[in-house]
GUMAR-442337 format. One record per residue: x, z, y of N, C-alpha, C in turn; residue in three letters. Coordinates in steps of 0.02 Angstrom, whole numbers, plus 50000, padded with zeros to 5 digits. Each point is the difference from the previous one (the first is absolute). Example, Ala and Ser with C-alpha at 12.3 -4.5 7.8 and 13.67 -1.06 7.14 Angstrom:
<pts>
506605039049716499555000050059500455000050060ALA
499824996450053500425000350059499615003750055SER
</pts>
This chain:
<pts>
500414999749936499505002650059500674997850065ARG
499424998150054500315001650073500125005550022GLU
500605000650042500065007150043499574999550042LEU
499435005650001499524998950050500125007450062GLU
500334997050040500085006050061500184994850067ALA
500055005950057500034999350047500875002150030THR
500234995550027500685001550043500044998750079THR
499284998350027499845000550069500025007250064ASN
499835003949943499955006850049500305000650054HIS
500015000450068500435004850049500085008450006THR
500604999450004500005009849989499985000150072MET
499755005550004499795004250064500145005849998ASP
499945004150060499915009249977499185001050011LEU
499794998549999499035000749989500015001549930ASN
499715006049989499564999449930499454997449976LEU
500094996449938500305005349959500524992549978PRO
500775001750000500504995249969499984997749960TRP
499974994249996499854993149943500724998349968ILE
500084998749951500644996849962499934991250010PRO
500474998550021499944993050004499724995049950GLN
500215003049933499594998349944499605003249963TYR
499334999249992499505002549956499904995149946SER
499575002549959499784997549947499384994350014GLN
499675000850079499544993849995499994999450070ASP
499554993250045500274997450053499745004750049ALA
499355004949988499675001150075500195008349971THR
500005002349957500165006749993499155004149996GLY
499584994950000499365002749992499805000849907ASP
499805009149990499804999849924499585005350014SER
499294999249961499455004249999500225005649981PRO
500555001949964500085008049968500625004350036SER
500154995750056500505003250053499385000250067VAL
500115009250032499825001050039500405000650047ASP
500004996250059500764996350061500085008750034LYS
499425002750003499985005850041500285007149972GLU
500304999249927500335004349964500315003150038SER
500345006649986500715003450020500454994949966VAL
500075000549934500354995649973500244994649994TYR
499444996050032500274993150014500234998750093TYR
499875002650038500145001550076500595002150013VAL
500195006349950500685002950004500594998549953TRP
499795000149939500534999449948500704994650011SER
499774994050018500834997650018500185002450058LEU
499645001350042500315003550060500515005749999ALA
499625005349987500445008249981500444997549937LEU
499984993649952500505001349944500554995950058THR
499984995450044500434996750021500505008150060VAL
499475002050022500125005050037500645005749977ILE
499695001749931500315006849976500574997149952PHE
500124992949993500554997549971500504999450055THR
500004998250073500255000850053500425004950013VAL
499405008449994500035003850041500625006549932SER
499914996449936500505003549963500764996450006VAL
499874993550016500774996449994500225004450078TYR
499725000350056500215001750075500145008049986LEU
499815003149935500125009050020500745000449950PHE
499934995449937500394999749963500854996650027GLU
499754994050054500634999050033500105005050046GLY
499815003550039500155006250043500515004249950LEU
499764999849950500415004949957500654996949980LEU
499974993249981500634999050001500494998150053ASP
499484999750041500654999950075500425006549999ASP
499505004449996500355006850011500565001149937ARG
499774997649955500635000749922500634994150010GLN
499604993050035500794997350045500275004550039LYS
499815002350031500405003750067500495004849982ARG
499595004949932500515005049946500484997049974ALA
499884994249995500674997649950500594994650054TYR
499585001250070500724998950045500395003550022GLN
500005006749981500215007550009500774998249998LYS
500515001750015500695000449963500335005850000THR
499575003650014500295010749990499705001149943THR
500405000949955499825004949929499335004550012PHE
499605000849981499395005549999500435008049992PRO
499915002950051500215008249987499805002749953ARG
499324997949969499705006249980500174996949926GLU
500114994949983500384998749927500675001850007LEU
500374999150068500695002449989500165005549978GLU
499445007150028500055005449990499905001449946ALA
499564996549969499785001349934500554999249942THR
500104993650009500674996849932500495003850015VAL
500215003750064500435004450002500165005749958ALA
499405003550015499975003949951500005000549924GLU
499664994649965500064998149937500644997749993ILE
500514996550045500575000449963500515004949998ASP
499735005550061500405005450003499805005349925ARG
499534998249966499505006249956500524994149927GLU
499964992350018500524998849941500605001849996ARG
500234999550045500845002750021499975007849978LEU
499565003750013500265006049976499965000449912ALA
499454998349985499635000349920500564996149962LYS
500484995450036500464996649952500505003150015SER
500395003150057500445004649986499875006049952LYS
499565002850012499605005449949500214996649923SER
499824994549998500184998949918500704998349979THR
500474998650043500494998549985500345005650000ASP
499805004750028500255007749982499975004549945SER
499354996349981499875004649945500224995649930ASP
500394993050018500324995949947500554998350013ASN
500375005350023500794999550036500364997049912ASN
499905004749964500574997449926499454995249964ASN
499734997750014499624993449965500184993250029SER
499854995849975500284990550017499625000450076LYS
500454996450040499994997950054499274995450013PRO
499395001550049499384997449999500144996450079THR
499544995450007499984996850083499525005350034THR
500285000950045499715004950058499824995750058THR
499455004450058499794998250035500544999850052LEU
500154994350033500645000750050499824999850061GLN
500085006350064500074997650064500134994450024SER
499674999550083500274993550026500795001450016ASP
500315004049993500904999650014500154997349939ASP
499655002449937500314997149917499854995250017ASP
499124996450014500084991650000500404996450011ASP
500525002850069500344995450012500764999049958LYS
500225005549985500594999049953500084998549922THR
499185001149983499895001249924499644993949976LYS
500074994249934499864994650000500165002449919LYS
499084996449973500114998549915500254993650008ASP
500684998749970500254992749985499724997149942ASP
499515003449974499874998149926499124995950020ASN
499715001950039499195000150009499835001250080ASP
500084995450047499625003750062499684999550002ASP
499434998549964499064998950001500005009349970THR
500305002049954499745005749983500315006450044LYS
500614998750007500315004650062499325000850061SER
499854996450021499385000250051499805003949970ASP
499564997749944499475006049967500035006650022LEU
500485003350014500245009050013500194998450066SER
500164994450029500275002850088499385000750034LYS
500105003950058499635002550042499404994250021PRO
499275003850005499394994550000500164996850077LEU
500075006850043500004997250070500234994850036LEU
500635000649982500594994450031499694993649950PRO
499774997849975499634994249955499364999750033GLN
499595002749997499385000350044499964996750069LEU
500755004550046499974995950061500464991349995LYS
500525001249944500254993449999499694992449991ASP
499255002549960499534998149983499264997250044LYS
500205004650051499295002050031500004991250066PHE
500594998750015499794991350034499644995649962LYS
500294999049924499904994249955499185003950004LYS
499745005749962499395002649997499634996450063SER
500205001150078499294999950039500194990850007GLN
500544997549991499824992850009499614996449926GLN
500095003149950499584998549954499265001250002TYR
499775004750049499345001549989499734997650070GLY
500464997950053499914995250040499914993149984LEU
500364998949964499654991549980499415000049955ASP
499795003349960499575003149961499375000750041LYS
499945002550058499465001550034499844993150051ILE
500484998150042499854994250022499694995449958ASN
500494998449934499684993549963499045003249987PHE
499885005849978499535003049997499444999250035GLY
500094999850072499764999150049499554994150022MET
500664993149981499754996449978499444995349945ILE
500345001549938499575000149952499165003550020ALA
500045005750019499315001850011499574997350051SER
500484998650061499504994050049499794994349966THR
500414997149956499714993249975499465003949948TYR
500055004449952499715000849963499225002050034ASP
499705003250068499485000250040499764994350030THR
500704995650024499564994450014499854994649966LEU
500075002149923499774995449945499325001649975GLU
499945006349984499475004250017499354998350033GLY
500245000750063499564998950043499674993250007VAL
500564994949990499874993850005499474998249935ALA
500155003049958499774996949924499235003150027PHE
499855007050030499534999950010499334997850043LEU
500324996250064499784998050044499774993449993LEU
500514996249943500064992449977499465000449935LEU
499625003749965499744999849948500454998349927GLY
500515002650010500314999349931499974999549939PHE
499505006950010499885001449921499174998349995MET
499604996750017499594995650001500184993249945PRO
500604997150055500154994049993500564997749927TYR
500125006649997500494999749927499355002149947THR
499465005649983499704995449976499634995149977TRP
499654996950075499644993649965500454996949978ASP
500804999450017500524993349978500125003449917LEU
499875006149981500075004849928499184994749957ALA
499575002250043499274997949982499904992949981ALA
500434996350055499924991249980500684998849944GLN
500425004150017500584998649926499725000649949MET
499515006949995499795000149921499464996149977GLY
499634995750044499454996249987500334991749983HIS
500584998550038500144993849970500395000049935ASP
500565004649995500245001749948499955001949930TRP
499305005950015499625000849947499554998550001PHE
499684998750032499235000750012499655006350019GLY
500355006450019499545003950004499645001250080TRP
499385004550000499735001050051500265008450026SER
499685001850062500305005050044499555006649983GLN
499434996049960499345007049978500325000049927GLU
499934997549969500165001449928500815000049981ALA
500354997650034500765002949996500215002950030ASP
499735005250040500435003650062500645001349980GLU
500015006549925500715000449994500444994249972ILE
499944995749992500444995949964500164998050083LYS
499724995850056500204998850064500175006050018ILE
500055005449995500225006650043500954999149976SER
500024999549926500724997849978500404995750050LEU
499454994250012500424994850036500124999850053ILE
499485006750043500255000350061500595005349996PHE
500005004249961500485005850004500684996749990LEU
500034995049959500614997349976500274995350096ALA
499644996750027500094997550044500295006550050ILE
499525002650020500225004750054500805004049963VAL
500134998249957500575006449959500544995950024THR
499834992549982500544995150015500314999250058VAL
499375000450048500115000650073500255003850036ILE
500045006149980500265007550028500535000849970GLY
500324995249927500674999449974500584997150050THR
499554993850027500354994750025500165001250075ILE
499485004750045500005002250059500575007950011THR
500035003049949500345005350006500734998349954SER
500164991449994500635002449965500414999150055LEU
500044996550048500695000450067500235006550019PRO
499665003649986499855008650021500445002749950PHE
499824999449935500335004349944500784995449997GLU
500074994650008500634995949983500465003450058LEU
499725001250086500495001250035500185007849981TYR
499525003949977500145006249990500515001549951SER
499894997549952500625000149926500634997149999THR
499944994450053500714995249995500295000750060PHE
499615001650059500105001350076500265007850014GLN
499495002749995500255008450015500435004949950ILE
499484998349939500435004549943500504998749996GLU
500214992949992500594997849985500485000650048ARG
499915000850077500335004450060500245004049977LYS
499725003449993499965008049977500355003849938HIS
500334994649949500295000749945499505002649952GLY
499334998349979499415002649974499874993249942PHE
499904994150021499854997949949500214995349955ASN
500025000649950500364997749934499744994049966LYS
499514997050040499464995849944500364992250022GLN
499854995749937500194994350037499374993950000THR
500004997050027499294995550024499744998149961MET
500354999149939499544998349924499695004349994GLY
500445006849969499445006249997499415001950055LEU
500134999750044499445000950051499354994750001PHE
500054995149994499414992849963499735003149929PHE
500755002049969499735001449939499385007249985SER
500285004150035499445005050013499384998850028ASP
500124994950058499514998950028499394996149933LYS
500354995949985499454995149934499845007049952LEU
500345004249977499645004549940499665003650023LYS
500045003650081499325002650054499344997049991SER
500234994150006499254993850019499745000649937LEU
500394997849949499885000549943499515005649952ALA
500335005050021499565007749969499414999650053LEU
500064998550065499405002250049499264996549958THR
500354990649963499364998149988499865002749911PHE
500435000649964499815004249940499845004649975ILE
499955006550069499745005949998499564999250062ILE
500044997850052499545000950067499304994249981GLY
500214994849971499534997349967499475002649958GLY
499965002849935499635000949974499525009250035PRO
500505002650025499775006950055499594998350039PHE
500124992850042499655000250051499204997549967VAL
500144994549952499195000049962499675004749974ALA
500365005049964499445005249974499725004050051LEU
500555002950050499724999850053499434999950028LEU
499914992050027499474997650025499675000049940LEU
499924998049936499315002149966499725005049979TRP
500425006650015499555006450002499865001950056ILE
500224997850064499615001050054499184994049995ILE
500164995649977499374994949991499515003549948LYS
500105002649936499674999849960499865009250016ALA
500345004350013499945007850017499295002950049GLY
499654994250016499495002850017500245005650089GLY
499415002250015500045005450051500735004649999ASP
499925002949933500755004949998500464996149995LYS
500314994849992500544994549983500445006350022PHE
500135003050034500705002950022499965005849963TYR
499685002349957500215004149949500274995949943LEU
499904994449969500404996349964500514999450032TYR
499924995250049500664998750026500635004750007VAL
499725005950007500495007949987500404999449953TRP
499295001649953500504999249931500374993949969ILE
499894993750036500494994549987500615000750046PHE
499955002550042500695002250021500635004249999LEU
499475004849978500455005949957500354998549927PHE
499604995649967500284997749924500724994450040CYS
499684996250043500514993950026500775004550027PHE
499885006250022500595005050048500355000149944SER
499865003349935500255002949941500414995049968LEU
499534993449994500354993549987500544998950009PHE
499965000050084500554997350030500655006150000MET
499905005450014500335003549991500485001349949MET
499774996049929500254998849933500404993150000THR
499634996850021500544993349986500564998950060ILE
499895002650054500564998750077500405002449953VAL
500145005649984500905001249995500134998349924PRO
499514995849960500295000749930499804991149965THR
499754996750074499964993649977500264995050062VAL
499765002550064500154994950052500765003650052ILE
500155004149982500745004850042500394995449965MET
499914999249925500724998249981499944992549986PRO
499634996050033500104992850008500364997350072LEU
500105006350040500324999050060500705003749981PHE
500145003949977500595004450001500115002249909ASN
500515002249993500265001349918500175009550015LYS
499625001149948500005007549977500335002549945TYR
500525002450035500515002849931499995009149985GLU
500305001149951499825008549977500745002250043PRO
499915003650018500495005850050500495000849947LEU
500584998150002500625001249951500075007049984PRO
500115002449924500155007349987500565002850063GLU
499875006150004500435003150034499705008650038GLY
500405000850030499935006750030499324999450057SER
499804994150050499384998050026499265001449962LEU
500094995249951499464998749950499775005949974LYS
500555003749974499875007349978499825005050049THR
500225000450060499755002350042499324998950025ARG
499704993650014499294999050011499565001149931VAL
500385000249952499335002549944499915006650006PHE
500725005750019499705005349993499545001550070GLU
500164997850065499605001450044499214997649987LEU
499924994049984499404998649964499645005849955ALA
500375004349957499835004649924499915005650048GLY
500285000950043500175005050039499145001650040GLN
499744995550023499404999350027499484998249959LEU
499914997949940499624997849968499714992749990LYS
500454995650036499714994650018500314993649938TYR
499534996749969499984998749943500214992450006PRO
500865000350011500464996250014500204995749937LEU
499854994349984500224994449938500554994950011THR
500134997150066500344996749996500385001550086LYS
500514997150010500434999550055500404994250013LEU
499854996250038500194993550021500334998650058PHE
500584994949995500274998450069499654991850014VAL
500024999050067499704992450023500294997650033MET
500094993949974500504997250063499934997150062ASP
499625004850034499814999450078500594997150033GLY
500924999549976500224996750045500054990849997SER
499394999349948499914991550008499794996950053LYS
499775005550031499654998950044500235001750069ARG
500005004749998500035005350080500525005049970SER
500255003350064500455004350004499595008550004ALA
499574999350026499495005349991499795003249963HIS
500065006049986500035005649940499255003349998SER
500025001549926499155002549985500065004549935ASN
499555005049982499715001149925499475003350015ALA
499644996649927499215002750003499805000449926PHE
499275004749987499955000549915499304995549995MET
499974999949947499164995549973499845001149927PHE
499425001349982499935000249947499385005149988GLY
499695000649945499455004949984500075006549952PHE
499675003850006499815006749953500985001249986GLY
499794999849929500875002249969500494995450003SER
499854992550028500424996349994500244997850076ASN
500405003250010500224999250080500704997449995ARG
500204995150066500544998650008500395000450094ARG
500804999749985500074998750074500404995349988ILE
500084995250065500484996950033500355000950035VAL
500904997750013500265000450041500284995050032LEU
500014997550056500434993950018500615002050001PHE
500434993849963500864998449997500155002150076ASP
499784999550052500275000650040500205009450024THR
499275002049991500035004650026500575006249920LEU
500224996549959500575001649967500625002150038LEU
500274994250030500384997950042500055003150047GLU
499525003950033499895001250079500115010749995GLN
499835000049953499915008850008500255005149955VAL
500215004549997500135002849922499485002049946LYS
500475003849933499515001949962499445005250027GLU
500335005550025499645005550023499294995850048ASP
500154995550048499634997050056499434995749961GLU
500094996849940499554996749960499485007549971ILE
500475002549987499405005349951499575004850054LEU
500525000050050499355003950066499604994850018ALA
500014994250014499404993550015499525001849930ILE
500254996649952499665003549936499345004150016LEU
500575005550023499345007049998499654998350048GLY
500104997650074499324998550029499574994249976HIS
500064995149965499734997149978499525002449938GLU
500395004249969499525004349949499615004750010LEU
500055002650063499515004350042499414996450008GLY
499954994950015499664995550031499355002549939HIS
500484996749943499465000749935499855006749987TRP
500405005649995499875007050006499395001150041LYS
499954997950045499505001950045499574998450006LEU
500094994449977499044997149995499814994550035GLY
500834998150046499764994950033499984990949981HIS
500225000349944499994994349967499044996949977THR
499875008649991499174998249963499715000850068LEU
500045003550050499654999950058500064995350030SER
500324993749998500164994750057499614992449959ASN
499975003849922499574994649962499255000949992PHE
499905009050018499114998650011500004999250069TRP
500514999650061499714999550057499814994850023VAL
500334992249945499894996750002499174995949968THR
499995003449952499524999449965499455002950057GLN
499995003750013499295001550066499994995150047VAL
500704998350007500134994350064499394993649979TYR
500074998349933499754993849980499095001549997PHE
499915006149970499425003849987499494997650063GLY
500375003450060499675000750042499894992250050ALA
500654997550001499954994550025499514992649979ALA
499875000749938499344997149942499225001950027PHE
500305006749996499255003750022499644996350073TYR
500365000250064499864996650031500044993750012PHE
500304997449963499954991649998499414998849962PHE
499675004849952499424998749987499384999650048SER
500075005750063499725000450048499614993550041LEU
500624997050006500014993250040500104993749971THR
500034999749943499954993249954499484996750008PHE
499275001650039499514994649990500085000650101GLY
500375000450027500134999850073499944991050012ALA
499674997249987500194992250042500334997150039THR
499705005550066500205000050069500644998550003GLU
500355005549968500725000349995500554993849978LEU
499564998549933500394994549992500014993350038TYR
499234999050026499794993950042500504999350047ALA
500275008850008500484999350107500704997849979ALA
500064997749932500834998349996499814991849963PHE
499394997049999499814994649989499634998149926GLY
499895004549988499754999849926499334998949994PHE
499594996950043499304998350013499504998649946THR
500204994449956499764997449947500045003449921GLN
500575002049986500285004749940500565004050029PHE
499785005849961500425006149977500395001049949THR
500574998349992500225001349927500175008949989PRO
500025001349938500145008450020500735001650000THR
500514995649986500705000050015500055000450078LEU
499714998150020500104999050090499345005950027VAL
499415001549975500015005650029500335005049989ALA
500445003049934500465002750011500475001650018LEU
500124994250033500714999250036499775002150084LEU
499564995149991499905004150081499665004850027LEU
499735005249940499825007750004500735003050011PHE
500384998449951500755002950033500424997150060PHE
499904996450034500184996550040499775002150056GLN
499425004149986499475001650097499835007049980THR
499365001049953499865006150001500485005349972LEU
500384998649958500395005349970500755001650023TRP
500314993850053500475000350017500025007350054ALA
499615000450037500465006450039499825004849952PRO
499435000349965500325005549951500575001549934VAL
500104994549991500674998149963500555002450054ASP
499954998950053500675001050045500205006750003LYS
499485003050018499935008949994500075002849943ILE
499784997849927500365004749940500514997250008LEU
500194992550016500915000649977500365004050039SER
499925001250070500345004750036499955007649953PHE
499485002449985499805005849977500434999649931LEU
499914993949973500455001849912500694999350026LEU
500464997450073500684999049998500055009750020THR
499435002250042500245007349995499995003149941LEU
499604999149970500045004649910500374996849975PHE
500384995149996500634998449968500625002850027SER
499995000850072500645004350027500175007449966ARG
499275003450016499855008549965500214998349939HIS
499814994749947500345001449918500834997350022ASN
500344997150035500574998749994500265009350021GLU
499925003750053500285005950014499895002549919PHE
499225002049984500105003349941500194997749944ALA
500344996249995500504997449957500614999750007ALA
500244998550059500605003850013500015007950002ASP
499765006250013499955005549967499975003049917LYS
499604992349970500215002849923500664997249988PHE
500394997150033500684997049985500315007650015SER
499845002250064500535007050028499715004149963VAL
499355001949976500115005249939500295000949946ASP
500154992749979500304999449925500735001050017LEU
500275001750077500885004250010500264990950012GLY
499514994750032500574994649998499804997650059MET
499925006050072499834996850069500754998550021SER
500555000849996500614996150037500074995249966GLN
499954997449941500304992949958499284995450027MET
499415004050006499384994450052500074998850036LEU
500385004650065500104998550065500484994250002GLN
500565000749954500684994150019499584995849958SER
499584999049941499974994249984499634995350031GLY
499385003050056499654998350027500314997450073LEU
500515001850013500604997250042500294994249990CYS
500234999949935500384993349984499504994249999LYS
499545003049968499314992249975499964997750084ILE
499975005150045499804997350074500544995550027HIS
500975002349970500444997550027499994993649981LEU
499924998949925499964993449964499644993550009GLU
499135003450006499614995050024499825000850067ASN
500425003350067499974999750058499425000850040LEU
499715005649961499255003650033500225001550075GLY
499275000450014499755002850078500285005850027ALA
500475001950022500255008550019499895001250044MET
499464994550058499945004950068499384997850008ALA
499334997849928499454997450035499525001550035PRO
499534996950047499535002950053499615004549951ASP
499675005650027499495005749975499444994849989ALA
499744998050042499264996849996500054994949937TRP
500464993749997500244994649966499945005249922TYR
500445004349973500125001849952499495003749973SER
499415005150051499575003749981499374992049974THR
500104994950010499404996349991500324995749947TYR
500434997450008500194995249928500605003449948HIS
500315006150022500395001649948499585004049924TYR
500034997949946499785006149959500305004649979SER
500584998650015500525004849982500425005750070HIS
500075005250001500075002250090500764995450002PRO
500155002150073500664996550014500715004749964PRO
500394997549992500655003449954500125007750038LEU
499925000050072500195008050030499565004149984VAL
499334999049993499385005149979500135002149929GLU
499954994149955500175002449940500795005350013ARG
500324998950026500825004049989499745006050039LEU
499715000650045499715005450038499805005849954ALA
499494998549981499485001949969500125004049904ALA
500474997049989500505000349935500375005350021MET
500294997650057500595008850026499605007350027MET
499514997950023499585004550015499895004849941ALA
499664997149957499845002249930500545003649970LEU
500744997850008500695002749967499975007350049ASP
499824997350060499925006550027499855006349998GLN
499384999049977499485005049965500155003049943LYS
500384996849967500315003549929500625004450008ARG
500274997050029500485003450047499975009250001LYS
499334997650057499865007250045499675001549926GLN
499424999149986499795003449922500515003549961ALA
</pts>
């Protein structure tokens, strides 16, 4: 069939705003109440909200940019890390005193010692025991430049994303793409949008996915091969980059296609209470993804090998046993194949739990510090953070789809965006999350960020209570060094964006806990 649409609307500021492309020539439809608040305000308020969020986040970006332009090392961080160095040096001297008759061991060097003593065999390992403050100061300029490059590029990318999003709304990208998908389904397979809505929805989703991949590709390439490579992090080849991209697209279609088809079928067949069935489906799908992502999907991108036998492996299993964490396997991941950044994470269910260490992490910190970092990660499990995050996500899904069910029949809402003839279920869902739910999602995202920061402090305290405070502090400093983390972030920016508290806040909190323990 031929596309039935109009592209002769003239946009002005008079309400209601009408997209340049809609599904009929006149916009007249007996089922649409043109006096409805949905019809009059939906498009205009969506554009206004999108631009308002962009301006607000742009203000925060500008504050962070000014923070990155500072050339003076932050005093609070300097005082905090200096105290950590003094405690490490005191502990090192105490250890040496207790082991005068034993084999010589590497000790923490003072600033003066550092100028005269060098480890001729392994400079990298000697850095692991050097005072932290001089190293942080030495990397401060590089860290600031790295952050400045990222924030400048991020502001450009954000501007493009906002302009693209607003342009797509005003031009009627969504109804045009749906009509294109419907025409392709009709011409190629003889489908009609009424009888074969789910099948055409998959064509629509494929078109949107491919367009999104293409428009985001230049930004990803610049970020990876310009910014990350400039600062020594990117290890990817162009071939590996595009291989990853193709794998990701394939997985999106292989897993995402059936998921969307089943989701749409449940919504259409579930009646007025469809949100309950959707909730159950999403719960099961979440468990399914938590199972296959680390065991099936992630190995497609990285190699996972058992941690070699040795002291570290023995001590990790001992720590897990002490906390009754049912650790069954301990892996090393070849993260260095793509990036010099480091990390560690846990996954698994029930009595089958696993821990993964990036190979870069093993090179950047000492064994005791790895144990302290894992103490922090195991703290998340022991304190129920992993489970609480899972249930928060499920409640979020349930609430979102319940409110979606209340607006599912709001034809005026969809007509405001150009769907005046036929509103597909997938489009109704996308428009709900883009319009009515968008402000709620922003607020909830911010609250979840605050919740995450609270959990990070709690996990730090858990590691401190295990007697690992000093090792966790030094380990975090070294990871910050190697990853060129922000050392002087803007308070507003970090509160809004950071799921983990800034380094100085975490260090100060742990030192305060240490002081309380000493006084007790």
